[in-house]
N, C-alpha and C positions, 0 to 999 in steps of 0.2 A: 721335376717329375713328369711334367707333360712331356718335355723333350726326349725323357728316356724312354716313354711309352711309344714313341712313333715307331712304325715298322721300318726296319732298315733292309733295303732292297739291293744292297752292295753284292758284288760278286763272291764275298767270303762269307755270305750268310746262307749258306746251303744247308740242307736238310741233316747232314751227318754232323756239321759243326753245331748247330742248334741242338741236336740230340746229346753231344758230349758237354754242352754248357748245362742244359737241363739236368744230366745226371750228376755234375758236379756240385749244381746248386742244391739238389735234393739230398746229397750226401753230406753237404756242410750245413744244412738247415738246422738239423737237430743239436748239435754243440753249440751253434750260434744263439738258438732260441734259448737254450738252457743258460747260457751266460747272461742272456738280456734279462731273464726272469729273476735275476739278484736285485734288480732294481725296480721300483714302483713306477708305473705309467711310463717307462721307457719305450715300450714298443706298442703301437696301436694298430691291431690288423685292420685292414681294409678289403672288403670283398672286390674280385675283379671280374665276377661272371656277369656283370650287367652292361659291360662295355666301357669304353674309355670315358664316356660324358658321365655315368655314374660314379665311375672311380674319381674323376675330377671333382664332383660336388662333394662326395664325402671327403676328400682331402681337405677341401676348402673348409668344411665344417671343422674337422679336427684341427687344422691351422688356426682358425679363428678362435677355437677355444683355448689353444694354447697361448696365443696372442692376448687374450682376455686375461687369461691367468698370470701372465707376465705385467700386464697393466695393473691388475689388483696388487701383485707383489711391490710395483713401485708404488702405488698409492699407500701400502703398508708401511714402506720404508720411509715416505715423506711424514706420515703420522708419527712414527718412531721419533724422525729428528725434531718435530713439533714437540713431543714428549720432553726429549732431552733439552731443548730450549726451555721449555717450561719448568723443568727441574733445575736449570742453570739460574733462571731468574729466581725462583724460590730460594734458591741457596743465597743469593745475593740479598734478597729480603730479609732472610735469617740473620744474616752478618749484620745487615742494618738494624734488625732488633736488638741483637746482642750488644752493638755499639751503644744505641739509644739507652739500654738498661745500665750499661757502665757509666754513661754521663748522669744519668738519674741517681745512681749510687754515689758518684761524686758530689753532685750538688747536693745531696742529703748530708754526705760526711762534712761538707764545708758549712751548712746551715747549723749542723750540730755543734760545730766547733766555734761559730760566732756565738751562739747561744751560750755555751759555756764560759767564753771568754767575757760575755757581759756580766754573767753572774759574779765571776772571780774578781772583776774590776769593781763591781758594786760594793763587795765585800772590804776592798782596799781603801775605798773612799769614806771621808768622814762626812758628818751630818751639816757641816758649815754651809755659808751661801756660795762660796766659791765650789765647794764638792758639790752642792745641789746642781749648780749651772754644769759642771763636768758630769755630773751623772745624766742631766737631761740630754747633753751634747752626745754622750756615749749611747743613751737609748735611742735617740734618733739616727745616728750612724748604724748602729746594729739593726735597727728595724730596716733600714734601707738595704742593707747587705743580705738580709733574711729575705726580703721581699725578691731581691735579684736572684737569690738561691731558689727560693720556690719558683719563681718563674722559668728558671732554667730546667728544674727537675719536670715542670709540667710540659714543657716543649718536648724535652728528651721523652716523656712517658707518651705523648701524642704522637712523636714519630716512632716509637716501638708499635704503638697500636696500628699505624697506618701500614708499617712494613709486615706486621702479622696478617693484615687483611690482604695485603698484595700477594704474601706466600700463601694464604688460603686460595686465593683466586687462580693462581698459578697450579696449585695443586689440582682445583676443578678441571682446569685445561688440560693437565697431564692425564687425568683420569679420562677424560672424553677422547683425547688421542689414543689412550690404551684401548678403550672400547672399539673405536674406529679401526685400529690395527687388528684386533681379535675378530672382527667382523669380516674384515678383507681375507684373513687367514683361512676362515671356513669357506670362501668362494674360490681359494686357490688350490685346485686338486688336478689340473689339467696337466701340468708340467711339472717334473721333478725339480728342475732348477728354480722355477717360479716358486714353487711350494717351499723349498728349502729356504730361498730368500725371505719370504714372507713370514715363516717360523722364526727366522734369526731376528727380523726387522720387530716382531711382535715380543720377542723375548727382552729386546734392547728396550722397547717400550715400557714393558713390565718394571724394569730395573730403574728407568728414569721416573716412573709413577711413583715407586716406593722412595726413591731419592727426594722427589717433591714433597711427599706426604712427610717424611722424617723432617724436612726442611720447615715446612708449614707447622708442624708440631712444636718444633724448636723455637721458631719464631712467636707462636702465641704464648709459650711458656715464658719467653723473655720479656714478652709485653705483660703478662701477669705479674711477673716478679717487679719490674718497673712500676706499675701501678702500687704493687704492696709497699715498695721504697718509698714512693711518693706520698702515700698515706701516713707512713710512719714520720716522713720528714713534716708533714702538716701538723701532726701530732706534737712533734719535738718544739715546733714555733711556739706553741703555746704551753709548754711545760713551766712548773715553777723549780725554785731552787731545790726543794725536797725530792721532787720527781728526778730532777737531773742528777743529784747527788744524794742517793738514798743512803741511810746509815747502814753500817755493817751489821751483820747478823750477831746476836748475843752469843757469847762464848760459853759453853757449860763447865762449870769446874770440874776438875780432875778428882774421881773419887779414888781414895787411896787403896790399895789392895793389901790385905792383911797377910802376912806371911804365917805360915804355918810353923809351930814351933817344934812339931815332931819331925824327927829325922828317920830317914830309912838306912836301915842297917843291913848290910849284905854280909851274912855269914858265909865265910869261904873255909870248907874243912881243910886241914893239914894234909899236904901231899905225904905220901910214904914212898920208898924206894921200890922199884920193881925187882922181882927176883930174876936171876940170871936164866932160868928155864922160859919164863912168861915172856921176858924180853926177846928171847931167841925165836919163840913161836911168832910173836909180831913182826918181828923182822923178816921172817921167812914168808909169812903171809903178804906182807908190803912188797917184798922183792918180786914174789910171783905175781901180784897184782901190777906192778908196772911192767914187768916183762909181758905179760898177756895183753896189756893195753898197747904198749909199742909195737908188739908184732901184728896187732889187729889193724893198727893205723898204717904201718909199712905195707900190709898186704892189700888194704883198700885204696890207698894212693897209688899203689902200683898198677891195680886195676883201672883206676880213673886216667892213668897216663895211657894205659893199652887202649881204652876206649877212644880218647882223643886221637891217639896214633891212627887207630882203624878210621875215625871218622874223617881225618883229613885225607888219608888214602883213598878213602871211597869217593869223597866229593870230589877229589881231583880227578879221578878216573872217569867219573860220569860227566863233569864237564868237558874233558879232552874227547870222550867218545862222542858226546852229543854235537861239539863242534866239529868233529871229523864227520859226522853224519850230515850236517849243514852244508859242509864244503865238499860234498862227494861230487864227482864228476857227471855230467849229463851230456846229451847230444844236441844242446842249443847250437854251439859253435859249429858244428859239423853239418846242421841243417841250414845255417846260414851261408856257410863256405859252399854248401852243394847248390843252394840257390843262386849265389854269386856267379859260380861257374856256368850254369844253365842261361843265366841273364846275359852275360857276356858273350854266349855262344850265338845269340841272335844278332842278325846282321844289321848294322846302322840303318840303311834304307829300310829295311822291315820295320824298325821300331817306329817309323813315321806313320805307318798305315794304323787307322783306328781300330781295325780287328787285331791287329799285333798288340795295340796298347792295351785293348780289352784283355787279351789273353794274360800279358804280363800282370797287369792289376789282379786278375783272378789268382794267378800263382802268389802274388804278394800276399793277397788275403789267407791262401791256403798256409803259405808260411808263417802268418800271425797266428792264425788258429793253431796251428801245430806247436809253436812257441807257448801259447797259451794253455795247451793241454799238457806240455810237460811242466811248466809252473804250476799248475794246479795238482798234478800228480805229486810233485815233490813236496809240496805244501800239504797235501793229505798224509804224505808219508811222515813228514816232521811233525805233525801235530800227532799221528799215531805213537811216534817215539816219545814225544813228550809225555802223553797220557800214561804210556807205560812206565816211564821214569817216575811221574807222580803217584802212581798206583803201587809202586814198590813198598813193601812193608819193612824195609831195612831201617828207617828212621825210628818207626814205631818199636821194633824190637830192641833197638840200642837205647831207646828212651827208657823202656822198662827195666833194662840191665842198669843204666845210671840210677833210676830211683832205687833199685836193691842195693846199690853200693852207698848211696847217701843214707839211706835207711840203716845200713850197718854200722856207719859212722855215728849216728844218733844212739844206736843200741850200745856202741862201745862206751860213749859218754855216759849214759845212764848206768850201765855195769860198773863203770870207774867210780860214780858218784856213792853207789849203793854200797860198794865194798870199802870205800874211803870212810863213809860214815860209820860203817861197823868197826873199822879199825880204830878210828877216832874214839868211839863210845867205849870200846874194850880198854884203851889206852887210859881214859880218864877216869873210867871205874875203878880200875886196878890203882891209879896213883892217889884216888880218894879213899881206898879201902872198902868199895861198895862190893855187895855181892852181885 
């Protein structure tokens, strides 16, 4: 920036050329500023009324603020990494707690098996001297095995508790890292890139914090379950035979159900023959009912097919028209070709001069801005066309017609049911000789 602000005393820096450059800059400033306003903090205005020294001082303050924001973003990223590491360690602690809980359950199951085996073996032995010695040896061996199982269960339960404590500590570390990341995000407002990076890192830290909290909760739950299993195992070690093998619940006798001696007799009146005239009337009514019902169905199904055909044609036409609108030609290639022709017209020796290079750079920026204008204009036109298509009431109108057609189908079924019910009622009344 300091080098660009130095006064150029070359032979090509005359008043006319400076006036041309100033006019071009004033003309290009509004669209360029309009484009830059789409982004937050991308452009920082600096007043140049106080001279080069003041401009350099203000620019240094702005640059230091941007560098400080990037440093805060880096610290936020490091905090997010620390939170992720804490979450991973909390997950390992959770897995260790779950494994310890399974070991506790296995030791408790083995203890219960030894206890039941002791009771069943004691039942099989007799009360003689040899059997008494065998019982003593069996009790001693069973007590040793139960002690080993209890010891294994206690060790597994302690491992589960330690893993739960580690997971809880890692959760606290992840929470501290998240707080640090969020604090750094609030201090990162000077640069768009730094702010976006800091917000992304803070979001990752929040995800890691939640994972660490879930892992700590799972580890704590596994430790509590392991402690419950251990307590149950210790209780099993001191159970008696009645507690280990409780008697089955008493079965209540079934109460016989008395059958009623009364029989339900359905009285069906005898059928009589229909008269020819009445049968002809019923047949005529039934034929008219079927004819009306089938005619209504054919008409409604024809209308539904027409609606489907119209919808397919309409949507295909809309897609084709919108695709043609998106692929309509523009002037970008002509502008690039014209720029290439004008660029090649400049002599190679002239291109080495700094003034000519500046002019070519200015033309390149003008081409870029012109291409941006064409793209922005096409995007606005495409958006307008899309809104016009979305605001069309064709779909709403056709949906109303479809509802009407399906309602007519329901009405046809209801009318057919009512007429059939009347026909059957008249038929059976005539067959049973009812008035």
